[in-house]
C-alpha positions, 0 to 999 in steps of 0.5 A: 499499499503506497504512502499516498493511499495511507495519507488521510490528511490529503483530504480537506474534510479530514484536515478541517475536522482535525483542526476544529477538534483541536480548537475545541480541545484548546477552548475547553482547556482554557475554559476549565482553567478559567472556571477553576480560577474564578471558582465557577462551581459555586456560582448560581449559574453553575448550580442552575445549569447542573439542575437543568442537566440533571433534570433533562440531560439523559433525554437531551443526550439521547436526542443529541447523539441520535442526531449527531449519528445522522450527519447533524454536527452537534458535537456529541462527544463534547456534549457527553463530557459536559453532561458528565461534568455535571454529575449524570450517572456514569454507566447510564450516560455511557449507554444512553449516548452510545445507543443514541449514536448507534441508532443515528448511524443505523438510520444513516446506513438504512437510508443509504442502503434503501435510497441508494446513490442519489441520496448519498450524493445529495447528502455528501456530494460526489467528490466526498463520496469518491474520497470516502469510497477510495479510503474504504477500498484501501482500509475497509472496516479498520478505517471505520473503527478508527473513525469511530474512536476518534471524536473529530473524524466524521464517522457518520459519512462512512455509515452512508458508504456502508449502507450504499455498499450493503455491508453486513448489518451485524458487523456495521452494528457491532463496529458502530456500537463498540468504538463509541462505547469506548470513546464515550466511557473515556469522555464520561470519565474525563468530564467527571474528573473535570467537574470534580476539579472545578468543584461542580461535583 
C-alpha cells in the first residue's frame, strides 16, 4: 500500500475536522482553567445549569447523539463530557449516548442502503463520496473503527458508504456500538474528573 493511499490528511474534510477538534480541545482547556480560577462551581449559574442537566440531561443526550449520528454536527462527544461534568450517572450516560449515536448511524446506513446513490450524493456530494470510497477500498472496516474511536473524524459519512455498499448489518452494528462505547466511557470519565476539579461535583 503506497504512502499516498495511507495519507488521510490529503483530504480537506479530514484536515478541517482535525483542526476543529483541536480548537475545541484548546477552548475547553482554557475554559476549565478559568472556571477553576474564578471558582465557577459555586456560582448560581453553574448550580442552575447542573439542575437543568440533571433534570433533562439523559433525554437531551439521547436526542443529541441520535442526531449527531445522522450527519447533523452537534458535537456529541463534547456534549457527553459536559453532561458528565455536571454529575449524570456514569454507566447510564455511557449507554444512553452510545445507543443514541448507534441508532443515528443505523438510520444513516438504512437510508443509504434503501435510497441508494442519489440520496448519498445529495447528502455528501460526489467528490467526498469518491474520497470516502477510495479510503474504504484501501482500509475497509479498520478505517471505520478508527473514525469511530476518534471524536473529531466524521464517522457518520462512512455509515452512508457502508449502507450504499450493503455491508453486513451485524458487522456495521457491532463496529458502530463498540468504538463509541469506548470513546464515550473515556469522555464521561474525563468530564467527571473535570467537574470534580472545578468543584461542580
